[in-house]
C-alpha positions in Angstrom: -2.4 6.4 12.9 -3.6 2.8 12.7 -6.2 3.4 15.4 -7.6 6.4 13.4 -7.7 4.2 10.2 -9.4 1.4 12.0 -12.0 3.8 13.5 -13.0 4.7 9.9 -13.1 0.9 9.1 -10.0 1.3 6.9 -7.9 -1.8 6.7 -4.2 -1.6 5.8 -2.6 -4.4 3.8 0.9 -4.2 2.4 2.8 -6.2 -0.2 6.5 -6.5 -0.8 8.9 -8.2 -3.1 11.3 -8.7 -0.1 12.1 -12.2 1.0 10.5 -13.3 4.3 13.6 -12.6 6.3 13.9 -9.0 5.0 10.1 -8.4 5.5 10.3 -9.7 9.0 13.1 -7.3 9.8 11.0 -4.3 8.6 7.9 -5.6 10.5 9.9 -5.9 13.7 11.8 -2.6 13.3 8.6 -0.6 12.6 6.4 -2.8 14.9 3.9 -3.2 12.1 0.7 -5.1 13.0 -1.2 -5.2 9.7 -1.0 -8.0 7.1 2.1 -7.9 4.9 2.5 -10.2 1.9 6.2 -10.9 1.0 8.2 -12.6 -1.7 6.1 -11.2 -4.6 7.5 -11.2 -8.1 8.1 -7.5 -9.0 7.7 -8.0 -12.7 4.5 -9.9 -12.4 3.0 -7.4 -9.9 4.0 -4.6 -12.3 2.1 -6.3 -15.1 -1.0 -6.8 -12.9 -1.1 -3.4 -11.3 0.7 -1.0 -13.5 3.3 -0.3 -10.8 6.5 1.2 -12.1 9.2 -1.6 -12.4 12.9 -0.8 -12.3 14.1 -3.4 -14.7 17.8 -3.1 -13.9 17.4 -3.3 -10.1 14.3 -5.6 -10.2 12.1 -3.6 -7.8 8.8 -1.7 -7.8 8.3 1.9 -7.1 5.7 2.9 -4.4 2.2 2.1 -5.5 -1.0 2.6 -3.4 -4.6 1.8 -3.8 -7.6 2.9 -1.8 -10.1 0.1 -2.3 -13.8 0.5 -1.7 -15.9 -2.1 0.3 -17.2 -3.4 -3.1 -13.5 -4.1 -4.0 -13.3 -1.5 -6.7 -10.4 1.0 -6.7 -11.4 4.5 -5.5 -7.9 6.1 -5.7 -4.6 4.9 -7.0 -1.2 6.4 -6.6 1.7 5.4 -8.9 5.2 6.8 -8.2 8.0 6.7 -10.6 10.6 7.4 -7.9 11.2 7.0 -4.1 8.4 9.4 -3.1 4.7 9.2 -3.6 3.2 7.0 -0.9 -0.2 7.4 0.8 0.0 9.2 4.1 -2.4 7.8 6.7 -3.7 11.2 7.8 -4.6 12.0 4.2 -6.3 8.7 3.7 -8.5 9.2 6.8 -9.5 12.6 5.6 -10.3 11.4 2.1 -12.5 8.5 3.4 -14.2 10.9 5.8 -14.8 13.3 2.8 -16.3 10.4 0.7 -18.5 9.3 3.6 -19.8 12.9 3.9 -20.9 12.9 0.3 -23.3 9.9 0.8 
């Protein structure tokens, strides 16, 4: 749904603690075209964002932010397990809803 997101002027940016090689594999496998940061320190990102950090396995649980044009967070989603990610269709509908309130 990248086209639908872009039509609403929604930009997708992803971040990962994966190393470059692992991130590249995912990008190629899923044919992703949006910016993806890689090699992030999971513990530091957890401290900065509040994302749940699995200390034993050293990884972050899914964390999502819908950021307004003024760079403030409109909606945040924090998961403590493997589910709980934004779904593109829901994000488009939510942005359309907010635009309708103006």
